[in-house]
Structures are given as structure tokens and as C-alpha cells.
N, C-alpha and C positions, 0 to 999 in steps of 0.2 A: 346224354344218355345215362340213365341211372343204372349202376352196376350192383346187382344183388348177388352176394356170395351164397352159393348153394352147397358149401362145403360142410355145413353142420347137419349131417345126416345120421340117422340111427343105424344105417347099414355099416357105418364105420365102427369096427370093434371097440375102439377106445371110447367112442361116444356112447355106444350101447352100454358098456361097463360103467361109465360115469353116471349115466341116468339110473341104472340099476342100483348103484351104490350111493346115489345123490351126492356125488363128488364133483364139486364145481371146478377144480383145478384144470383138468384136460379141456373142458369146454371154454373156460376163460382164456386159456392159452391159444386155442384155435381162433377164437373171436378176435383177440388182439392181433394175431397174424393176418387175419382177413382185413382188419381195418388198416393195418400198415400197408397191405398189398393194394389198397385203393378201393375197397368196398364202400358203397354208399348206403347199403342196407344188408341186414343179415336174415337169411331164410332159415327158419327152424323146421327141418324136414324130419318129422317123427313117424311117418307112416300112420297106420290106424291107431296106434297106442291103445290096444284093447284092455290092458290092465293098468289101473291107476293113472288113466290118461290125464285127468284134470290135475292131479298132484304133480305128475311129471312135467307137464307143460308149464305149470306155474313155476316150478323149480327152474326150468330152462330160461324162462323169461327173466326171472329175478336174478339168476346167475349172470346172464348177459348184461343186464342193466347195471350190475355192480362195477363193471369194468369198461362199459361202452355205452355211448349215448346215440348210436346209430338207430334209425327206425328198424322195426322188426316185422318179418312176414311169418304168419302162422300157417304152416304147410302140413295139414292133416285132414283126414276125412272124418275125424271124430269130433262131433259138435260140442261135446262136453269139454274136450281138451281145448278147443278153440275158445270157448267162453272163459275157461280158467285163465288162458293166456291173455285174453282181452282185459279181464279183471286185474291181472297182475301188472299189466303194462302201464308205464308212467308217461309214455309219449306215443307218437304215431305208430299205428299197427295196420298192416294190410292182411286181409284174410285170403288165403289161397286154398280153395276157392269154391265155386259152385258151377253148376251146369243145368241143363233142362231135366236131368234125372230127378224124379219126384222127391226122393228122400233129401236131396240137397236143396231143393226149392223149399221144402217144408222145415228142415232142421238147421241149415247153414245160412241161407240168405237172410232170414229174420235177424240173425246176430249182427249183421252189418247195420241194419236199422236200429236195433237196440243200443249198440255202442257207437253209432255214427262212424263206422270204419269203412275205408275203401275195401273193395272186394274184387277179386279176379273172376271173370266169367269165361269158362272154357267153351270153345266152339266144338261141341260134341253133339251127337244125336241124343234124343231123349233116353235111348238105351245105353248111352255111354260109349258109343262107337266113334272112331275117327272118321271124319267125313272125307269124301273122295276128291273134292275140288273146291275152288274158291266160291263158286256159285252156291254150293251147299253150305259152306261156312258163313257166307254173307246172309243167307236166309235164316240160319240159326241165330246169327247176331241180332237180327230184327226181333225174333221171338224172345231172345235173352233180354233185350232192352225193354220189351213190353212187360215181362215178368218183373224186371227190376223196378220199373215205374209203378206197376200195380202194387208192389210191396211198399210203396211210399218213399222210395229212395231217390235222392238227387242223382241224376245221370252223371254228374261230374265225379261221383264216387265209383263209377264202373271202370274197370280195366279189362280189356279183352285179350285173351290168349288164343290165337288161331291154331295153336298146337303144331309145333315142329315134331316130326317123326324121325325114326332112325333112317339114315341115308341108305343102309343096307337092305331096307325093305324093297320088294320087287318094284314098287312105284315110288321109292323114297326120293329119287331125284326129281320126279314130277311133283311130288308133294311139296318139296322145297320151293319150287317155283310158285305153286298155288298159295303158299303161305305169304310170299312176297306180294302177290296180287291182292290177297285179302287185306293186308295191312294198307296198301295204297288206296283201296276202294272203300274201306270202312267209313271214313268221314263223310263221303258223298251218300252212301247208303243209309247211314244212321242220322245224318243231318247235323252232326257236330263233331268237333275234334276229339274223338274218344281216345283215351290213353291205351297203349298196347304194350304187351309183354310177351316174351317167349322164353322157354327153357332151352337155351342153346346146347346144353349138355346132352339133350335128347338126341341131337343130330348124330353124335358119335358114341352113343351109349353102347357098351359092350366091346369097345375098341381101345380100352385103356392101354397106353404104351405104344400104340401103333403110330408111326411117324406121320402118316397122312392126317391124323387127327389134328395135329398142330398146324396144318395147312388149311383144312376144311373149315374149322371153326372161325378163324379170323377173317377169311374171305367171305364166308356166309354172313358173318356179323356186319361186315361193311355193306353188303347188299341189303340187309335188313335195315340198317341205319338210313340208307338212301331211300328205302321204301317208306320211312317215317316212324320206325320203331322208337318207343320212348324208354323202355325198361328191358333189362335182360338178366335172367338167372344164369349164372355161369360159374365155372371153376375159377375163382379169383386168383389162383396160383398158376394160371397159364399166362406167362408174360406176353407171348405173341398176341393172344386174344385181347388182353388189356391194352396193349399198344395200338391194336387196330381200332378199338373203341375210342381211344383218345384221339387218334388221327381222324376218325370219322367226325367226331365232335368239332375238331379244329377246322375241317374242310366244309362242313355244312351247318355248323352251329351259328349262333347269333353274335358271338364275340369276335372282334377283329383278330386275325391270326398273329401269333408271336412265336418266334423260333425258340425262345427260352422257356415256354410253358409246356 
């Protein structure tokens, strides 16, 4: 399973200040720590970046590449910022992401074609709403794939996010089960082994510091791995969750098991 550090977020005050000041030091320190903690990829979560989006995203990509050769995920709804990040990147980049929302089909999906980048497709309604169950998610996945292929993209570049929601939602526990079913059924419905990703941190969003958070995340990640999940966005500094990911890989991965790995 590919572990994507979601720690580089503009909502962190030190990162917001670093971007505003174009100061690479705090960003590079965080990225080094993420790599040491076991990240396979770095997610750059900048939100909409309404001001100087292209300049700031290019700065972030270049800043990371100075100290780290891990692949990068561009996590923003600003197409100008995405394109600036793609132009600045020297290696593999994943766009995060698009959905059936008209502006994303028109402005973000074409960037995957132009730059031959992998892109995440969210299983949301065309109005951007979370779907109620696995059946609705799978139906949207079929539409998403059709839009993808109509845009002239290779289906191997598509990564599906069935969307984990907060467990504290009234139907959060039911949604958690529907996401598992979606991941299991996607290959049969789409006709190929599509890659999947989830934002694990969404499960416990708003519960920072709660002791149950450190129980729910690793347990759910183990269930996601068993369902066939390929990639996960997570807090790379949660040792229990990282241990669960490594244990899942050891138990259901392709390599023979070894106690010392």
C-alpha cells in the first residue's frame, strides 16, 4: 500500500506563513520528517489558493524537490495552481482530483491529458454531494470512467476515491461499510483493476487528540487493505496507523513474510 503523507496543509499556521513569506525552511523540515516516518508520496494540500496560486504551487513543488525525490500529489481545486505544479515537477505527479462537477471536467481533467499525469476521480454526485451507498458510488464510477476515456485518457491513469466521511456523521458508520463494498466491487463493475485511494484522516476529522482516533484509523485501514485499497492519504506521524499499514502489507502482500522486515 502506498502511504501518502497529508501533513503538508495550508491550514497549518507554520505552512501558511512559509508560503506567504516564500520561506522554504519549515516546508523542507516537514517533508524530511515525513520521508523519515515512512511516506512514499507527499500530498501538497493548499486548498483553493485564490491569490498567487500558480506562483505559490510552483514554489512548493520546487521547495520539496530540493530535499526529497518522493512523488508529489497536487491537492487543490485551482486549475492554474495545478498546471503550475505540473510544470515545476521533475518527476511523477498525481492530480487530486476531479469529479463529475462541470468545472472540474472542463478545467482539471484536461490537465491530466496535457501532462500525462495520473489523476484521482472522486465518487461524488455531479453537484458535488456525498453519495448514500455503494450502488450510487459504483454508478458514478461508471460515468467517471466514461468521461475519462472520452477525454482521451488511458484508464490506467485513473485512481478512484470512494470518499471516506466522518465517522461522527449520523450515517458515518454505515458509510464506512459502503466504502469497503465499493472498493471490493469496483474491478468487476469497471472491468479492470482500477487503483483506489482514500483520505483516511477524513474518518476522524475534528477529533484531534481523542484517544479513540488512534484505534479507529488503524483498524479501518486494515479493513480497507483487505478490501483491496492501493493508496492512502494519512497523517504519517501516527505510528499505530503506519504499523497497521505495514502489517496489512505483510499479511496480504505479494512478498514472503519475514519477521525482521
